[in-house]
KEVEXZA-351807 format. One record per residue (C-alpha): residue number from 1; residue in three letters; z, x, y. Coordinates in Angstrom, 1 decimal. Layout:
PT,NUM,ALA,Z,X,Y
...
This chain:
PT,1,MET,29.5,-10.9,3.8
PT,2,GLU,29.2,-7.4,2.3
PT,3,LYS,26.9,-5.2,4.4
PT,4,ILE,24.5,-3.2,2.4
PT,5,LYS,23.3,0.0,4.1
PT,6,LEU,19.7,1.0,4.0
PT,7,GLU,19.6,4.5,2.8
PT,8,LEU,17.0,7.2,2.4
PT,9,GLU,16.1,7.3,-1.4
PT,10,THR,17.1,10.5,-3.2
PT,11,LYS,14.3,12.3,-4.9
PT,12,GLN,14.0,11.0,-8.5
PT,13,ALA,13.0,13.3,-11.4
PT,14,GLY,9.3,12.8,-11.7
PT,15,ILE,6.8,13.3,-14.4
PT,16,GLU,5.7,16.9,-14.9
PT,17,LEU,1.8,17.4,-15.2
PT,18,ARG,0.8,20.4,-17.2
PT,19,ALA,-2.4,21.9,-18.7
PT,20,ALA,-2.6,22.1,-22.6
PT,21,GLU,-4.5,25.2,-23.5
PT,22,ASN,-5.0,24.3,-27.2
PT,23,PRO,-5.1,20.5,-27.5
PT,24,ASP,-5.7,20.4,-31.2
PT,25,GLN,-2.4,22.2,-31.8
PT,26,TRP,-0.5,20.3,-29.2
PT,27,LYS,2.9,19.0,-30.3
PT,28,GLY,4.5,16.0,-28.5
PT,29,SER,5.2,12.2,-28.7
PT,30,ALA,1.8,10.7,-28.1
PT,31,VAL,-1.9,11.2,-27.6
PT,32,LEU,-3.8,8.8,-25.3
PT,33,VAL,-7.6,8.7,-25.7
PT,34,LEU,-9.6,6.8,-23.0
PT,35,MET,-13.0,5.7,-24.2
PT,36,THR,-15.8,3.5,-23.0
PT,37,GLU,-17.8,1.3,-25.3
PT,38,GLU,-20.6,4.0,-25.3
PT,39,ASP,-17.9,6.7,-26.2
PT,40,CYS,-16.9,4.6,-29.2
PT,41,LYS,-20.5,4.5,-30.5
PT,42,LYS,-20.7,8.2,-30.2
PT,43,CYS,-17.1,8.7,-31.3
PT,44,GLU,-16.8,12.1,-29.6
PT,45,VAL,-13.2,12.8,-29.6
PT,46,ALA,-11.1,16.0,-30.0
PT,47,SER,-11.3,17.1,-33.6
PT,48,ALA,-7.6,16.7,-34.4
PT,49,TRP,-7.7,12.8,-34.0
PT,50,LYS,-11.5,12.2,-34.7
PT,51,SER,-11.0,10.7,-38.1
PT,52,GLN,-8.4,8.2,-37.0
PT,53,VAL,-10.6,7.0,-34.1
PT,54,LYS,-13.7,6.7,-36.2
PT,55,ALA,-11.8,4.7,-38.8
PT,56,LEU,-10.5,2.3,-36.1
PT,57,VAL,-13.9,1.9,-34.6
PT,58,LYS,-15.5,1.4,-38.0
PT,59,ARG,-13.0,-1.4,-38.7
PT,60,LYS,-13.6,-2.8,-35.2
PT,61,ASP,-10.0,-2.5,-34.4
PT,62,PHE,-11.0,-0.6,-31.3
PT,63,LEU,-14.4,-0.8,-29.5
PT,64,GLY,-13.5,0.4,-26.0
PT,65,LYS,-13.4,-3.0,-24.5
PT,66,LYS,-12.0,-3.2,-21.0
PT,67,GLY,-8.3,-3.6,-21.0
PT,68,SER,-7.9,-3.0,-24.7
PT,69,LEU,-5.0,-0.8,-25.7
PT,70,VAL,-4.3,0.0,-29.4
PT,71,LYS,-1.3,2.0,-30.8
PT,72,VAL,-1.5,3.8,-34.1
PT,73,PRO,1.7,5.5,-35.7
PT,74,LEU,0.9,9.0,-37.1
PT,75,PHE,3.0,10.5,-39.8
PT,76,GLY,3.6,14.1,-40.9
PT,77,GLY,1.7,15.8,-38.0
PT,78,ASN,2.5,17.2,-34.5
PT,79,VAL,2.2,13.8,-32.8
PT,80,GLU,4.0,10.6,-33.4
PT,81,SER,1.6,8.1,-32.0
PT,82,LEU,-2.0,7.7,-31.1
PT,83,TYR,-3.0,5.4,-28.2
PT,84,LEU,-6.5,4.2,-27.5
PT,85,ALA,-7.3,2.7,-24.2
PT,86,GLY,-10.7,0.9,-23.5
PT,87,LEU,-12.6,1.5,-20.2
PT,88,GLY,-15.4,-1.1,-20.9
PT,89,GLY,-19.1,-0.3,-20.5
PT,90,ASP,-20.2,3.0,-18.8
PT,91,GLU,-21.8,1.1,-15.9
PT,92,ASP,-18.5,-0.6,-15.2
PT,93,CYS,-16.2,2.4,-15.5
PT,94,THR,-15.4,3.0,-11.8
PT,95,SER,-12.7,5.4,-10.6
PT,96,ALA,-10.6,2.2,-10.0
PT,97,ARG,-11.0,1.2,-13.6
PT,98,LEU,-10.1,4.5,-14.9
PT,99,ARG,-7.1,4.9,-12.7
PT,100,ASP,-5.8,1.4,-13.5
PT,101,SER,-6.3,1.8,-17.3
PT,102,LEU,-4.6,5.2,-17.2
PT,103,ALA,-1.6,3.9,-15.3
PT,104,GLY,-1.3,0.8,-17.5
PT,105,ALA,-1.4,3.0,-20.6
PT,106,LEU,1.1,5.5,-19.3
PT,107,ARG,3.4,2.7,-18.4
PT,108,ARG,3.3,1.3,-21.9
PT,109,ILE,3.8,4.7,-23.5
PT,110,GLY,6.7,5.6,-21.2
PT,111,ARG,8.3,2.3,-22.2
PT,112,GLU,7.9,2.8,-25.9
PT,113,HIS,10.2,5.8,-25.9
PT,114,ASN,7.6,8.5,-25.7
PT,115,GLU,8.7,11.5,-23.7
PT,116,SER,5.5,13.4,-23.6
PT,117,VAL,1.7,12.5,-23.9
PT,118,LEU,-1.7,14.3,-24.0
PT,119,ILE,-4.5,12.6,-22.3
PT,120,LEU,-8.0,12.9,-23.6
PT,121,THR,-11.0,11.6,-21.6
PT,122,GLU,-14.7,12.4,-21.0
PT,123,LYS,-14.2,11.8,-17.2
PT,124,LYS,-14.0,15.1,-15.4
PT,125,GLY,-14.1,16.2,-11.8
PT,126,ARG,-12.3,16.5,-8.5
PT,127,GLU,-12.0,12.7,-7.9
PT,128,GLU,-10.7,12.2,-11.5
PT,129,GLU,-8.0,14.8,-10.9
PT,130,ILE,-6.9,13.1,-7.7
PT,131,LEU,-6.7,9.7,-9.5
PT,132,LEU,-4.8,11.3,-12.5
PT,133,GLY,-2.2,12.4,-9.9
PT,134,GLU,-2.1,8.8,-8.5
PT,135,ALA,-1.8,7.2,-11.9
PT,136,VAL,1.0,9.6,-13.1
PT,137,GLU,3.0,9.1,-10.0
PT,138,LEU,2.7,5.3,-10.0
PT,139,CYS,2.9,4.4,-13.6
PT,140,GLY,6.7,4.3,-13.9
PT,141,TYR,7.5,2.6,-10.6
PT,142,VAL,9.9,-0.4,-10.6
PT,143,PHE,12.2,-1.7,-7.9
PT,144,ASN,15.6,-2.3,-9.6
PT,145,LYS,18.1,-0.6,-7.3
PT,146,TYR,20.2,-3.7,-7.1
PT,147,LYS,20.5,-4.3,-10.8
PT,148,GLY,23.9,-3.5,-12.2
PT,149,LYS,24.4,-1.3,-15.2
PT,150,ALA,24.7,-4.1,-17.7
PT,151,ASN,21.6,-5.7,-16.4
PT,152,GLN,19.7,-2.4,-16.3
PT,153,ASP,20.6,-2.0,-20.0
PT,154,LYS,19.6,-5.5,-20.8
PT,155,SER,16.2,-4.9,-18.9
PT,156,ALA,15.7,-1.8,-20.9
PT,157,ARG,16.2,-3.6,-24.3
PT,158,GLU,13.7,-6.2,-23.1
PT,159,ASN,11.3,-3.3,-22.3
PT,160,GLU,11.1,-4.0,-18.6
PT,161,ASN,12.6,-1.0,-16.8
PT,162,GLU,13.3,1.8,-19.3
PT,163,PHE,10.8,4.6,-18.9
PT,164,SER,11.1,7.8,-21.0
PT,165,LEU,7.9,9.7,-20.1
PT,166,SER,8.7,13.0,-18.5
PT,167,GLU,5.6,15.2,-19.3
PT,168,VAL,1.9,14.5,-19.1
PT,169,PHE,-0.5,17.1,-20.6
PT,170,VAL,-4.3,17.4,-20.0
PT,171,PRO,-6.6,19.8,-21.8
PT,172,GLY,-7.0,22.9,-19.7
PT,173,SER,-10.7,23.2,-20.5
PT,174,THR,-11.3,19.9,-18.7
PT,175,LEU,-9.5,20.9,-15.5
PT,176,SER,-11.0,22.7,-12.4
PT,177,LYS,-9.5,26.0,-11.0
PT,178,ASP,-7.6,24.0,-8.2
PT,179,TRP,-6.5,21.1,-10.4
PT,180,GLU,-2.9,21.5,-9.4
PT,181,ALA,-4.0,21.0,-5.7
PT,182,GLN,-6.2,18.0,-6.5
PT,183,THR,-3.6,16.2,-8.6
PT,184,GLY,-1.1,17.1,-5.9
PT,185,ILE,-3.1,15.2,-3.4
PT,186,GLY,-3.1,12.2,-5.6
PT,187,ARG,0.5,12.4,-6.2
PT,188,THR,1.3,12.7,-2.5
PT,189,PHE,-0.9,9.6,-1.9
PT,190,ALA,1.1,7.8,-4.4
PT,191,ALA,4.4,9.0,-3.4
PT,192,ALA,3.7,7.6,0.1
PT,193,GLN,2.8,4.2,-1.4
PT,194,LYS,6.1,4.3,-3.4
PT,195,THR,8.0,4.8,-0.3
PT,196,ALA,6.3,1.9,1.4
PT,197,ARG,6.8,-0.3,-1.6
PT,198,SER,10.5,0.3,-1.7
PT,199,LEU,11.0,-0.4,2.0
PT,200,ALA,8.9,-3.6,1.7
PT,201,ASN,10.9,-4.7,-1.3
PT,202,GLU,14.2,-4.6,0.4
PT,203,PRO,15.6,-8.0,1.3
PT,204,GLY,16.1,-9.4,4.8
PT,205,ASN,19.9,-8.9,4.6
PT,206,VAL,19.4,-5.2,4.2
PT,207,VAL,16.3,-4.5,6.4
PT,208,ASN,16.1,-5.7,10.0
PT,209,PRO,14.7,-4.2,13.1
PT,210,LEU,18.0,-2.2,13.6
PT,211,THR,18.5,-0.9,10.2
PT,212,LEU,14.9,0.0,9.7
PT,213,ALA,14.9,1.8,13.0
PT,214,GLU,18.0,3.8,11.9
PT,215,TYR,16.3,4.6,8.6
PT,216,VAL,13.1,5.8,10.3
PT,217,ALA,15.0,8.0,12.7
PT,218,ALA,16.5,9.9,9.7
PT,219,PHE,13.2,9.7,7.8
PT,220,ALA,11.2,11.3,10.7
PT,221,LYS,13.8,14.1,11.0
PT,222,LYS,13.4,14.8,7.3
PT,223,GLN,9.5,14.7,7.4
PT,224,GLY,9.2,16.8,10.5
PT,225,LEU,7.7,14.0,12.6
PT,226,SER,8.6,13.3,16.2
PT,227,CYS,10.1,9.8,16.6
PT,228,GLU,10.6,7.6,19.7
PT,229,ILE,12.5,4.3,19.3
PT,230,TRP,12.5,1.6,22.1
PT,231,ASP,15.5,-0.7,22.2
PT,232,GLU,15.5,-4.2,23.8
PT,233,LYS,16.2,-2.8,27.3
PT,234,LYS,13.3,-0.2,27.0
PT,235,LEU,11.0,-2.9,25.6
PT,236,GLU,11.7,-5.0,28.7
PT,237,THR,11.1,-2.1,31.0
PT,238,GLU,7.9,-1.3,29.2
PT,239,LYS,6.8,-5.0,29.6
PT,240,MET,6.5,-5.7,25.8
PT,241,GLY,6.9,-9.3,26.4
PT,242,ALA,5.2,-10.5,23.3
PT,243,LEU,7.3,-8.5,20.9
PT,244,LEU,10.5,-9.5,22.7
PT,245,ALA,9.5,-13.2,22.6
PT,246,VAL,9.1,-13.2,18.8
PT,247,GLY,12.5,-11.7,18.2
PT,248,GLN,14.4,-13.7,20.7
PT,249,GLY,15.5,-16.3,18.2
PT,250,SER,17.3,-13.8,16.0
PT,251,LYS,20.7,-12.3,16.6
PT,252,THR,19.1,-8.9,15.7
PT,253,PRO,17.0,-7.5,18.6
PT,254,SER,13.5,-6.1,18.2
PT,255,ARG,12.5,-2.6,18.2
PT,256,LEU,9.4,-0.5,18.5
PT,257,ILE,9.0,2.8,16.8
PT,258,HIS,6.4,5.5,17.6
PT,259,LEU,6.0,8.4,15.0
PT,260,THR,3.8,11.4,15.8
PT,261,TRP,2.3,14.2,13.8
PT,262,LYS,0.4,17.0,15.4
PT,263,PRO,-1.3,19.9,13.7
PT,264,ARG,-0.6,23.5,14.7
PT,265,GLY,-4.1,24.0,16.1
PT,266,LYS,-6.4,21.8,18.2
PT,267,ALA,-6.6,18.4,16.6
PT,268,LYS,-10.1,17.4,15.5
PT,269,LYS,-9.4,13.8,16.0
PT,270,LYS,-6.6,11.4,17.1
PT,271,VAL,-5.8,8.4,15.0
PT,272,VAL,-3.2,5.6,15.6
PT,273,PHE,-1.9,3.3,12.7
PT,274,VAL,-0.2,0.2,13.9
PT,275,GLY,1.9,-1.9,11.6
PT,276,LYS,3.3,-5.4,11.8
PT,277,GLY,7.0,-5.3,11.0
PT,278,ILE,8.4,-8.8,10.8
PT,279,THR,11.5,-8.0,8.7
PT,280,PHE,11.8,-11.6,7.8
PT,281,ASP,9.6,-14.5,8.8
PT,282,SER,11.0,-18.0,8.6
PT,283,GLY,8.2,-19.3,10.8
PT,284,GLY,10.5,-19.8,13.7
PT,285,LEU,10.8,-23.3,15.0
PT,286,ASP,7.5,-24.1,13.2
PT,287,LEU,9.6,-23.5,10.0
PT,288,LYS,7.7,-22.6,6.8
PT,289,PRO,7.9,-24.9,3.8
PT,290,ALA,10.4,-23.6,1.3
PT,291,ASP,7.9,-22.3,-1.2
PT,292,TYR,6.2,-20.2,1.6
PT,293,ILE,9.4,-18.7,2.8
PT,294,LYS,9.8,-16.9,-0.4
PT,295,THR,8.7,-13.3,-0.4
PT,296,MET,8.7,-13.3,3.4
PT,297,LYS,10.8,-10.1,3.3
PT,298,CYS,7.3,-8.6,2.7
PT,299,ASP,6.1,-9.7,6.1
PT,300,LYS,7.1,-6.2,7.2
PT,301,THR,4.6,-4.6,4.7
PT,302,GLY,2.3,-3.3,7.5
PT,303,ALA,5.1,-1.4,9.2
PT,304,CYS,6.3,-0.1,5.9
PT,305,ASN,2.8,1.1,5.1
PT,306,VAL,2.7,3.0,8.3
PT,307,ILE,5.9,4.7,7.3
PT,308,GLY,4.4,5.7,4.0
PT,309,ILE,1.2,6.9,5.7
PT,310,MET,3.1,9.1,8.1
PT,311,GLN,5.0,10.6,5.1
PT,312,GLY,1.7,11.4,3.4
PT,313,VAL,0.4,12.9,6.6
PT,314,ALA,3.4,15.1,7.1
PT,315,ALA,3.0,16.4,3.5
PT,316,LEU,-0.9,16.8,3.6
PT,317,ALA,-1.0,18.3,7.1
PT,318,PRO,-4.5,17.2,8.1
PT,319,ALA,-6.4,18.6,11.1
PT,320,ALA,-6.0,15.3,12.9
PT,321,GLU,-3.2,14.1,15.3
PT,322,VAL,-1.9,11.1,13.7
PT,323,HIS,0.4,8.4,15.4
PT,324,GLY,2.3,5.5,13.7
PT,325,ILE,3.4,2.5,15.8
PT,326,LEU,5.8,0.0,14.2
PT,327,ALA,6.4,-3.4,15.9
PT,328,LEU,9.7,-4.8,14.5
PT,329,ALA,11.1,-8.2,15.0
PT,330,GLU,12.8,-11.0,12.9
PT,331,ASN,11.3,-14.4,13.4
PT,332,MET,14.1,-17.0,13.2
PT,333,PRO,14.8,-20.5,14.4
PT,334,SER,17.7,-20.9,16.8
PT,335,GLY,18.5,-22.3,20.3
PT,336,THR,17.0,-19.1,21.9
PT,337,ALA,13.8,-19.1,19.7
PT,338,LEU,10.3,-19.0,21.0
PT,339,ARG,9.0,-22.7,21.4
PT,340,PRO,5.5,-24.2,21.0
PT,341,ASP,4.0,-24.6,24.4
PT,342,ASP,5.9,-21.5,25.8
PT,343,ILE,3.8,-19.1,27.7
PT,344,ILE,4.5,-15.3,27.4
PT,345,ARG,3.0,-12.2,28.9
PT,346,ALA,1.9,-9.2,26.8
PT,347,ARG,2.0,-5.6,27.9
PT,348,ASN,-1.5,-5.6,29.3
PT,349,GLY,-0.7,-8.5,31.6
PT,350,LYS,-2.5,-11.2,29.6
PT,351,THR,-0.6,-14.5,29.2
PT,352,ILE,-0.4,-16.3,25.8
PT,353,GLU,0.3,-19.9,25.1
PT,354,ILE,2.2,-20.5,22.0
PT,355,ASP,0.5,-23.1,19.7
PT,356,ASN,2.5,-22.2,16.5
PT,357,THR,5.5,-19.9,16.4
PT,358,ASP,4.6,-19.0,12.8
PT,359,ALA,1.6,-17.2,14.2
PT,360,GLU,4.0,-14.5,15.4
PT,361,GLY,2.5,-11.3,13.7
PT,362,ARG,-0.4,-11.3,16.1
PT,363,LEU,2.0,-11.4,19.0
PT,364,VAL,3.9,-8.3,18.1
PT,365,LEU,0.7,-6.5,17.3
PT,366,ALA,-0.7,-7.4,20.7
PT,367,ASP,1.9,-5.2,22.5
PT,368,ALA,1.6,-2.5,19.9
PT,369,LEU,-2.1,-2.4,20.2
PT,370,CYS,-1.9,-2.1,24.0
PT,371,LEU,0.4,0.9,23.5
PT,372,ALA,-1.9,2.4,20.9
PT,373,SER,-4.9,2.1,23.3
PT,374,GLU,-3.0,3.9,26.0
PT,375,LEU,-2.9,6.9,23.7
PT,376,LYS,-6.7,7.2,24.1
PT,377,PRO,-7.3,7.8,20.4
PT,378,ASP,-10.6,8.2,18.5
PT,379,ALA,-9.6,5.3,16.3
PT,380,ILE,-7.0,2.5,15.9
PT,381,VAL,-6.2,1.0,12.5
PT,382,ASP,-3.7,-1.9,12.2
PT,383,MET,-2.3,-3.3,9.0
PT,384,ALA,-0.7,-6.6,8.8
PT,385,THR,0.2,-9.5,6.4
PT,386,LEU,-1.4,-11.7,9.0
PT,387,THR,-3.2,-14.8,7.8
PT,388,GLY,-3.1,-17.0,4.8
PT,389,ALA,-6.6,-17.8,5.6
PT,390,CYS,-7.7,-14.4,4.5
PT,391,ALA,-5.9,-14.8,1.1
PT,392,VAL,-7.7,-18.2,0.7
PT,393,ALA,-11.2,-16.5,1.5
PT,394,LEU,-10.7,-13.4,-0.6
PT,395,GLY,-8.0,-14.0,-3.2
PT,396,ASN,-5.1,-11.7,-4.1
PT,397,TRP,-7.1,-8.6,-5.1
PT,398,THR,-9.2,-8.0,-2.0
PT,399,ALA,-8.1,-7.4,1.6
PT,400,GLY,-10.1,-8.3,4.7
PT,401,VAL,-11.3,-5.7,7.2
PT,402,PHE,-12.4,-6.6,10.7
PT,403,ALA,-13.9,-3.8,12.9
PT,404,THR,-15.4,-3.2,16.3
PT,405,ASP,-17.1,0.0,15.1
PT,406,ASP,-19.5,0.3,12.1
PT,407,ALA,-18.7,4.0,11.3
PT,408,LEU,-15.0,3.3,11.2
PT,409,CYS,-15.4,0.4,9.0
PT,410,ASP,-17.8,2.2,6.7
PT,411,ALA,-15.2,5.1,6.5
PT,412,LEU,-12.5,2.7,5.5
PT,413,LEU,-14.6,0.9,2.9
PT,414,ALA,-15.6,4.2,1.4
PT,415,ALA,-11.9,5.3,1.2
PT,416,GLY,-11.0,2.0,-0.3
PT,417,ARG,-13.6,2.5,-3.0
PT,418,ARG,-12.3,6.0,-3.9
PT,419,ARG,-8.7,4.7,-3.9
PT,420,GLY,-9.4,1.5,-5.9
PT,421,GLU,-8.1,-0.8,-3.0
PT,422,ARG,-10.8,-3.4,-2.4
PT,423,LEU,-11.9,-4.2,1.1
PT,424,TRP,-14.4,-6.7,2.3
PT,425,ARG,-15.7,-6.8,5.8
PT,426,LEU,-15.3,-10.2,7.6
PT,427,PRO,-16.9,-11.3,10.8
PT,428,MET,-15.3,-11.3,14.2
PT,429,ASP,-18.3,-12.2,16.4
PT,430,ASP,-18.2,-16.0,16.0
PT,431,GLU,-18.8,-17.3,19.6
PT,432,LYS,-17.4,-20.7,18.7
PT,433,ILE,-14.2,-19.3,17.3
PT,434,GLY,-14.1,-17.1,20.4
PT,435,GLU,-14.1,-20.1,22.7
PT,436,THR,-11.0,-21.4,20.9
PT,437,LEU,-9.0,-18.4,22.0
PT,438,LYS,-8.9,-19.9,25.5
PT,439,SER,-6.1,-21.8,26.8
PT,440,LYS,-6.1,-24.4,29.6
PT,441,PHE,-2.7,-23.0,30.8
PT,442,ALA,-2.9,-19.3,30.0
PT,443,ASP,-5.4,-16.5,29.3
PT,444,LEU,-5.1,-17.0,25.5
PT,445,VAL,-3.6,-19.3,22.9
PT,446,ASN,-2.1,-17.8,19.7
PT,447,GLY,-3.5,-20.5,17.3
PT,448,ALA,-6.3,-22.9,17.1
PT,449,GLY,-6.3,-25.0,13.9
PT,450,ARG,-7.0,-24.6,10.3
PT,451,TYR,-10.5,-23.2,10.0
PT,452,GLY,-11.6,-19.6,10.5
PT,453,GLY,-8.0,-18.6,10.8
PT,454,ALA,-8.5,-14.9,9.8
PT,455,THR,-11.4,-14.4,12.2
PT,456,PHE,-9.5,-16.2,15.0
PT,457,ALA,-6.6,-13.8,14.6
PT,458,ALA,-8.8,-10.7,14.5
PT,459,MET,-10.5,-11.9,17.7
PT,460,PHE,-7.2,-12.5,19.3
PT,461,LEU,-6.0,-9.0,18.5
PT,462,ASN,-9.2,-7.5,19.9
PT,463,GLU,-8.2,-8.8,23.3
PT,464,PHE,-5.4,-6.1,23.3
PT,465,VAL,-7.5,-3.1,22.2
PT,466,GLU,-9.1,-1.1,25.2
PT,467,LYS,-12.8,-1.6,25.1
PT,468,GLY,-14.7,1.4,23.7
PT,469,ILE,-12.0,2.5,21.3
PT,470,PRO,-13.1,2.1,17.7
PT,471,TRP,-10.6,-0.4,16.1
PT,472,ALA,-10.2,-1.8,12.6
PT,473,HIS,-7.8,-4.6,11.5
PT,474,LEU,-6.7,-4.8,7.8
PT,475,ASP,-5.5,-8.2,6.9
PT,476,ILE,-3.5,-7.6,3.7
PT,477,ALA,-1.8,-11.0,3.5
PT,478,GLY,-3.4,-11.8,0.0
PT,479,VAL,-2.7,-8.4,-1.5
PT,480,ASP,0.8,-7.4,-0.4
PT,481,PHE,2.9,-8.8,-3.1
PT,482,TYR,2.3,-9.3,-7.0
PT,483,LYS,4.5,-11.3,-9.3
PT,484,GLU,3.3,-9.4,-12.3
PT,485,GLU,2.5,-5.7,-12.8
PT,486,TRP,-1.1,-4.5,-13.5
PT,487,GLY,-2.9,-1.2,-13.3
PT,488,VAL,-1.3,1.0,-10.7
PT,489,TRP,0.4,-2.1,-9.2
PT,490,ALA,4.1,-2.9,-9.9
PT,491,ALA,5.7,-6.3,-9.7
PT,492,GLY,6.8,-6.9,-6.0
PT,493,ALA,5.5,-5.3,-2.8
PT,494,SER,2.2,-3.5,-3.4
PT,495,ALA,2.0,-1.4,-0.2
PT,496,TRP,-1.7,-2.0,-0.5
PT,497,GLY,-3.7,0.3,1.9
PT,498,VAL,-1.5,3.4,2.1
PT,499,ARG,-3.7,5.4,-0.1
PT,500,THR,-6.8,4.2,1.5
PT,501,CYS,-5.7,5.1,4.9
PT,502,LEU,-4.5,8.5,3.8
PT,503,ASP,-7.8,9.1,2.1
PT,504,TYR,-9.5,8.1,5.4
PT,505,VAL,-7.5,10.6,7.4
PT,506,MET,-8.1,13.5,4.9
PT,507,ASN,-11.8,12.9,5.1
PT,508,LEU,-12.2,12.8,9.0
PT,509,LYS,-14.9,15.1,10.2
């Protein structure tokens, strides 16, 4: 079988973001006007296109309804096409709505052979400039590196992947003095998410613990991060028994990666991000049904997200010390695989009875959370595609957050709102579920039946976090992969949570 090497992506030509000092005289491919329903009623648009917008509103071809997008060809002027994107009612026009509407409109504009666009909107401010950067950076993302030339051309004809947009303009009068810095923050957030997406989208025959560790070593050097990688011998010496147990059924050994960013001066805070990195999850001996094995290349999303977060941290240089810990294993069935009823020992000495080998993510995180606790941080945040139960509870557009500290949880919820990544706090203080953690033969059991699965998993993880350290667990199982693109989200891996975590770090006091 051909061995495909996982390589660092070369920097692609991005979209230039520029200020237009005289919008009425601007020359280019397209103008994009974003309007709420209330904006349509007032019809306050830049004078050069006011007559066209008023005519469309009068004919009720465009009323600013949420999700609406109208294209009008223009003839004989400086601009070829006018696009109108609806934002819905003023009360519903959140930053998430604006970001998604803008990204969706830019995606269509770029795919309809427009090379430049002027954006007109009544929404102004620092946060709007950050989300503008996010939308511009994310709108053209697709994962098509394995398509051959013929199929890429075919996809372009079918309007799937061709993207012509290279310049985005915004009226200079609507921008702040430091707009380039603000949009730059948004673009850095988004670039980190794109890196995480591309890694999570890689198939299991390309990404395994060894190839990802090799990739991260080169990545860390490029980003200016310190990097420590533990091989199977070091993992055994360091008593990472749970991580080793999960990977023992695969011919590819497990790895643990520790990335570190330190500011030049004294750090205000120390934060550790921990990512679940199951590079492929078959379920082990408790084999998944065929329909559920699909997309299990994305069971490494938590670890890929941490890589993206550390890329963003290196670029933004916060005043905090930030660590990223990746627990990498492949969960496969074989004669050496972990068995139900096996008892294993984690790094902190606690023994775990295996109820189900498909509840493996919490096992690799157990050892990683022990290591994170030993760093004595001010906060630990883990990210994991952990439970189907969370997806059942919250659907595919909201992630669950469990936390031992209200301030940490509130900070993450606020960051999620700013970045348009929905979080909902779920309970982890259920005494009855807590009782089911106990095993008759070991300290803990890794599964306990169908109900309350997300809470059970969070309470299990909490057993490996040192008491007194604020900790939050993000269960992203429902939001990690999308079949269809929407808003800032592309088809495939979402890398949900990267921008939220970077926002959280940048707003640490």
